[in-house]
N, C-alpha and C positions, 0 to 999 in steps of 0.2 A: 811587062808583067810588073815589075815594081811598084806601077800607079794600080791597077787592082787591087793588086795584095794588098794595098795602102787605104784602098776605099774600103774592101772587107774588111778590115781591122777597125778602122771607121765605123761602119755600120753595125757594126757585132760590140764595139765599146757603147757606144749613143743605145742596141737596145739593153746591154746590162746597165746602164744609169738611168736609163723607166723601168725598167724591173725593179733596181732599187727603188727607185722613187714611187711606184705603186707600192711594195712592199710595206713604204715607211706610212703611206698614208691608210692604209689596210690598219696599220696595227694602232696609228694616230688615233683614227674613228674608233676604234675597237677600246681604246684605254679612253676616249674621251665618254662612250657608253657607257663603261662600264663604272667608272667615278666622277665624272660628270654629271652626267644625265641620272644615274640612279642613287645620287647622295640624297641625304636627309637633307628637307627642308620645306618649310613651314612659309608660307608668305599671307594676311588677314587681306581680303580684298575689302571688306565690311565690319565693322565702320571704320572710315579714312579718314574721317576729322573733319569737325565743325557742323555736325548734326545735328538736330534737337530733338530728341525721344523723349516720350511722351510718356508718364508711367499711366497703369493701365493698357497698354496694347502693348502688342509683340512685334519685334521685331527681328530681321534675319541677320543673323553674325556669320558672316564665309568666310573662306579660306582656300587658298590651296597646297595641298601636303603632298609630299613624296618621300616614300621610306620610312613611312610611318606610319606604324599600326592605330594607334588610339592617342587624340589628344585631350587637355583640359582646356575649361576658359575659366578666364577669371576677369573680374571688374577691381580697378580701383583709385584711387582716389589719394595721390603721394604715398604711402609706405604700407597701407592695409590692404592685402587682395581680397575682394571678396568672392567665394566660386558662384559662380553662373553656371558650370556644368565639368561633369566629371567622366572618364571613360566613352567620351564620344568616337564613334569609328571613323578615322581620318579622313576616307575615302567616302565621306558622306559631301563634307564640303561647307556643311553648312548646318547650321543650329538657331532654331528658331526661340527665339526669349522673350518670356512674359514677365515685364515690367512690372511686377505688384505694387500696391499701395504698402506703402510704410518703408518704400525704396527711398533713401534720402537723395537729394534733386540737388541741381546746382550746375555749374560748369568744372571745367578741367577729368572730364574721369574717360579714363583710356581701358582697352581692352588687351589682354595678352592669352594668345591659344599656344600653348606649349605640349611636347609632347610627353604624354600620359603612360604609365604614374611618372612622377617626378626624379628626375635623379642627376646629379651632377656631370654637365656636357652634354644634357639633351637639350634639344633646339627649342627654341622658342622665339615667338614677334608679337612685335607689339604693333599696336593698331597706328597708321601716319598722323595722327592727329588727337587734340583732345575733342572732344562732343559733348553735349549736355544734354543732361535728363532733368527737364521739366513737369511740372503739373500743368493740366489743364486751364483756363480760368474759371470754368466752374467744375469741380471731382462729384461724381453722383455713385452713388454703390445700386443705380439701376442695374447697371446691363449683369455685374457680379449677380445679384440677387435673383434676378430672371434666370442665367444659366445655372445657376444651382440648387433655380427652384425653393427660392427662401421666400415667404412672404415681406411685403416690400409695400412702401407709400413714395410714390415717387416725385422724385426732386423736383417737380414743377408744380406741387397742389399748392392751392390759392393759398395765399395766408397762413403758410406753417413753419416753424420754425427750427424747435428739433421733433424729432422720434425716433423712438429707441425701438428694436422689437424683439424681446427675449422671450425664452421659455416658459419664464414666472412671469405673475403677476400681482403688478405695483399698484398702490392707490396713493395719490397725493399728488 
């Protein structure tokens, strides 16, 4: 009789340990969902570094964001950031950036994406490495002129040096 009572007590004890373990696992999972999975976070996917982006073209800046409504995007080289975009919905996950003529070119450019509007302790992410902004070998305004319906002389026009098209007429 003693042995059957001992076996029953051990089974109940084991069942109690299993129940406590199950409750702890459930609480750990809920804690992970609310504080780990749903915490604010931003990660840049592109540019990752090492790219050469050409002036006059459009490139996709992409990211993954969690728990953030809007982001701001800046380009920087050294200490001075330059705005690329403000108040972009974080859920879109990307922004098409057209690099217009006049953008300085060179190496060592970085992109930063941050929780917008900026406040102390907002989340921020930086591209993994520097990238370059370059000019093509021959830069032409043909595409811009055609796109905007402006009159132009093609850049491959034979024996032409420089042409400026203005609203006014000039002689000389």
